[in-house]
N, C-alpha and C positions, 0 to 999 in steps of 0.2 A: 803602663800608660803610653809609652812610646809606640807600642804595637797598635794601640787604638788610633793614634794620630797618623800613623803611616798610611799613605794613600795606596789603595788598591783599586783595581777596575770596578769591583762590586761596590765598594764603599763610595767611590766617586759617582757611580750611577745613582745610588740611593740619595746622595746629596743633591744631585741635579733634579731628580724626580720629586723629592720632597720640597726642596726650596722653590722649584718652579711652580709646583701646585699652589703653594701659599701665595706666591707672588702674582700669579695670573688668574687663578680660578677660585680661591677661597673667598666667599662672600662677594663675588663679582657683581651681584645684584645691587649692592650699595655703592654710591648714593642713588637718589632718584634720577630720572632722566634729565640730562643736561640740555641746555638750550642749543639751538642751531641744529647741526647735522644729525645728531643722535636721534632726536625725536622724529625728524623727517624720514630717516631710514626705517625707523620702527613702523611708521604708517605705510611706507612703501612695501615693507615686508608683509605686513598683515593683508594689505589689499591684493598683493600678488598671490598670497596663499589662498585667497578666496576666489580670485578671478581665474586662476590656473593659466594665466597668460605670462609666460616666462620672458617675453620679448619687450613688451611695453611696460615700463615702470610708471606707476600712477601715484598721484597724491590727491586725495579727495575725489578719487575715481576719474580724474582727468590726467592726461599724459603729463608727466612731471618734467618740466624743463629747468627747474631749479636744481634738481639732482640729475644732471645730464650725463653722468658717468654710465658706462656699460654695467650690466646687472649681476655680475658674478657674486659680489658681496651681498646684494639683495637676495639672490638665490639661496645663499647659505642662511641668511637671517630668516627667510621665508620658511625654509625647512625646519629651522629651530623653532619658529613660531608655531608651526603645525604640531610639533612634538610637545613643547612646553607651554604654549599659550602666549598671550600678549602680556609680557612683563619684562622687567629690565634684565632678568637672567637670560631669557631667550634672545634678547636683543644683543647682549654682550658675549654670549657663550661662543659663537663662531670665532670672533676675533681673539678672545682669550685662549680658546683651545688651540688655534693655529699657532699662536705665540708660544704656548707651552710645548706643543709638539716640536716646534722648531728649536727651542732651547735644548730639548733632548736630542734632536737630530744633529745639532751642531756639535754636541759632545761626541756622538757616534761617528760623524763624518771625519772630524779632525783626528780622532784616535785611529780610525780605520785607515786613513790615507797617510798619516805621518807617524803613527805608533808613538805619539807623545801624549801620555796620560795627563800631565800637568797642563799642557797647552789646551787640551780638550776641556778639562774641568774649569780652568781659569776663564776661558772664553765664554763658556756657558754661564758661569756665575757673574761675570761682568755684565752680560746682557740682562740677566735676571735682576741685577742690582741697579740697572740704569733707569732712573726716574723718568727720563724722556721717552723710554720705550714701554715701560709698564703702566705709566700713569694716564693722566687726562688726555683724551682724544687718541689714545694709542691702544695698547693691548686690552686694558680693562675698560673698554668702552664699546658702544655700538657704532663704531666708525670703521672706515676702510684702511686707515693709515698703517696699522700694524699688519693687516693682511697683505697689503701691497709690498710692505717692507720684507715680509717673509718670502714672497714669490720672487722679488728682485734679488734677494740674497741667494736663494736657491739657483736662480738663473746664473748668477755670477760664479757660484761654486762649481757648477757643472760645466760652464763654458771654460773656466780656467783649467780644469782638469782635462777637458777634451783637448785643449791646445798643448798643454805641457806633456801629456802622456800619449799624444797622438791616438786618442780613442774617439773616433768620429761619432760613434753611437751616442755619446754624451751630448753631442750637439742637438739631438732630438729632444733630450730632457731640457736643455737650455731653452729651446723654442717653446716647449710645453709650459715652462714656468714664466717665460716672457709673455706668452699669450694670457696666462692667468693673471699676471700683473696688469696687463693692459685691459683685460675684461673686468678688472676690479676698479681701476682708477684711471682709465683712459690713457692718454699720451704720456702721463707722468711716468708710466712704467718704462718708457723709452729712454729716460735720461741717463741710464747706465751705458748706453751704446757708445758714446764718444770715448769713455774710459776703456771699454773692452776693445775698441778699435786700436787705441794707443797701445794697449797691452799686447795685442796680437802683433802689431808692428814692431814693438820693442823686442819681442821674442823671435822676430824674423820668421813668422809663421803664416803670413798672409797668403803666400803661394800654396802652402799645404792646405790652408783652410778652404780656399776657393776651388780646390781640386776634389773636395769630398762631396759625394752626392747627398749625404745626410744634411748638408748645409742648405741645399736647394729644396729638398723635401720639407725640411722644417720651416724654411722661409715661406714656401707656398701654403703650408698648413696654417702658419701664423696669419698670413694675409687673408685667407679664406675665413678663418675664425674671427679675427679682430675686425677687419674692414667689412666682412660679410655681415656682422651684427649691425654696424652702422647703416648699411644699405637696407637691411631688412627692417630695422626700426624706422628709418625714414619712410619706407614704403607703407608701413602700418600706421605711422604717426607723422604726417607731413610737418615739416618745420623743425624736426629734431636735429638734423645736420647743421642747420643755421645756429641753433642753440649751442651745439657743441663747439662750433668755431668761435662763438662769442664768449662762452663761459670758460671753456677749458684751454683754449689757445689764445685768442685775442686779448680778452680782458685780463686773464690771469697772468699771462707771460709778458705781453708787450704794452698793455695800456694800464693807466691808473684806473682803479675801480672804486665803487662806492664803499668798499670794505674799509679803506684807509682814509682818514680825514686829511692826513699829511703824508708826504713821501717818506717811505721807510728806507733807512740807509742800507747800503750794500752789506755792511758788517753785522746786520741784525741777527742772523742765525748764529754767527760766530760768538757774539756776546751772550746769546741765550745758552749756548753750549758751555761757555766759560763760567757763567754765574749760577747756573741752576741745572740745566737739562742733563749734563753729563758729569756733574760733580760726584765724587772727587776724582774720577778716573781721568778727566781731561788734563789733570796736572801731570800725568805720565806721558802725554802725547809728545811733547818736545823731546823727551828722552828716547821714546820709541823712534822718532824721526832720525835722531843721531845714530842710534844702534842699527837701524835699517839701512841707512846710507852707507855705513862702513862694513856692513855684513858681506862676506864673500858670496859669490853667485852660486848659491845652493838651490836645491829644489824648493825648499821652504821660502827662500827669498823670491824666487820667480812667482810662486803662488801668491805671496804677499804683495807683489807688484800689481797683480790683477786686482786685489782688494783695495790697495791704495789708490790706484788710478780710477777705479769705479767710484770710490768715496769722493775723490776730487771732482769727478764729473758731476755727481749729485750735488755737491756743495756749490760748484760754480753755477749750475742751472738755478737752484733755489735762491742763490744770492743775487743773481742778475735779474731774476723774475721781478716784475713790478709788484705783484701781490706776494706778500710775505706773511704767512701765518705760522705760529710757533710750531705746529705739528708737522710742517712740511719737511722737517729734518728727520722724521721717523725712520726712513730707510738707511740712515747713516749708522745707527746703533749696532746692528749685527756686524757690520764691517769694522767699526771701531773696536768692538769686543774681540773680534778675531785678531786684530793687530796687537792690542794690549795684552791679550791672553798669551800670545807668542812672546812678547817682550818680557813678561813676568817669568815665563817658563825657562828663559835662558839666563836668568840671574843666578846668583850664587845659591847654594843649597840652604844657607842660613836665611836668606831673604825669602826664598820660596816656602820655607817652613811656616813663615808668618802669613803667607798670602791667603791660604784657604780660610783660616778663622777670620781674617780681616774682611775678605769678600763676603763671607757668610754674615758678618756683623752689618756690613753695608746693605746687603739684601734684606736683612731683617728690618733695618731702619726704613728702607724704601717701602717695604710692605706695611709698616706702621703708618707711614704718611698716607698711603693709598687707602688703607683700611679705616683710618680716622677722618677721611675727607668729609667735610660738612656739606649738607645739602644746600645748594645755592638757589633752589627753586621751591617756593613755599606752597604753590598751588595744590600739588597732590596731597599734602598734609591737610590743608584746609578742606578739600573735597572729601577726603577720607573721614575726617571728623564730622563733616556735615551729614554723611551717609550713616553715621551711628545715631543720629537723632531719631526719635520715635516718629516724628511728624513726617508724612510723605511730602517730599519737596519736588514737585513736577508740575509743568515742564520747567526744567532748569536750563538757563542760558548763561553763557559767559560772554561778557562784552569786553573787547580789547581792541585797540588799534595798533598794538605792537606786533612783533613777530609771534605768530600764533601757534606754530607747530608743536611746541611742548604741551600747550593747553589742549590742542586737538588730540594728542597722544593719550592723555589721561581721560579725556571725554570719551575716547574710543573704548578704553577699559571700562568706563562707567556704563556706556551703552551695552557692552557685552555682558555686564552684570544685570541687564534688564531694566536699567533706569533710562528715563527720557531726558536726554541732555544734549545740548548743541552749542556751537560757537557762533558768534556774530560780531562783525565790526561795523554794522549798519544800524544806526539808532532807529531808523524807520521800520526795522523788522521787529521791534519790541512791541508787545501788546499788554493791555491790562490783564492782570492775573499772572504775569510771568514772575518767576523767581529768578533774580538776576545776581550773578557774582561779578563784582567789580574790584579791580586793583586800585586802591585809593591813591597810590603814588602816580598812577597814570590818569585816572578819571575821577574828578571830584563829584560827589553826590549831586551837587548843584547843577550839573550838566543835564540831569534828568528831571529837575524840578519843574521846568516850564511845560513839560508834557504830561507827567504823571504825579500822582501823590506817592511819594517815596517813603517806604516804611522799612528802616533797618531792622533786621531780625537777629543777625549773628555776625560777629566779626572776630578775626584773629590775625594778628600780624598786619600784613598789607591788605588783606582781602576782607570784604564785607558782603553779606547776603542781603539783598533788598527784595521787597515785595512791591511790585508796581501796581498801584491801584488807580482807579479813575479819579481824576482831579475834580473836586467839587466845583459846581458852577458859582 
């Protein structure tokens, strides 16, 4: 029995591969598309796959200024859509796959660089077991937050090793992943730079850094790729640069936006980490801080200094930012996993023996939470049941004055299945003979009574199907 529990390189690899697969990829198509960004990106990806225009991201075939981010995430989703079709699996697969591959790479990287099998395994399992990284709006969703977290973490890993080992070729990899981070989520990818600057200064490596030609080649390539996209998009879609300044920099960082009804406190993200997003691992963080502070100046501590300062940089920016959304902390989890993985690996043999089963148990619980997440959006179920009816229901319209992107996503699926369906928020566009779906919590049937003879046909949950008939004289 003891030999079975003894960690080996092969057993550890198997644990990471299997646990990561279930955490990130298994049944990733569930639940239905969530409101807000996920549905928007799904439509962006489909339209790009049809237009073959990789520069201008569109929504409803118009330049999309709601999603003003650069298009790398949409490129991946568009490729996935071409392969798997328009569905939640194709929408979430790129993010889930990147997160899965990174959890495996993290194990490989730490073991290769530090020859510490337990640190490599514990860091990967902590990341896999972090509900804030695997769950809603992160790895198991059609959003960009896990993608950018992966690219930012890779940039930090390669920059720190370039500085510590004096391997300037790794600076090129740093700029590659920094470019991918910024092409995924805009200027958000730059928030690691203050931490990396402080790290370089603390290691007294500024002079060495600026003497490397790879630094300048990488920087120029970054500018051409990142800023070049903005100028090209502005040329092809005038007004884009203004939208970026307003959405990504001005409103998000410095100004109050219509996202929040009241001002969100500075400690918002810290509280979320404490009470939910990084439980139970967050409880180890104070002990890590003490251990790290008193640790002698070893190669491992210098590497962890880069991780800690980068995490502090991210935390400061998202905490000072006027807009605070819960998933903005996504890029912290890979860094925190590295720190706590190291902390557990330097404990006594007796404590380390319990770590692997405990981490596997936590990862299993997190998988259960994600796997059993309930659908929060009823419309696709209503539409699916409607399409099982024998009666031909066309032309079908959905009337809503709320945020319509999730509805449009499922109407896109409906249209691709050769049904005639459309969305409207203009009551004047309705006609006699229309089949109309209405959310009763948003729109009372009486709203249409003054114009049409309204005949309810089918209802389920919040939604009802109406037939609009001519009002008798």
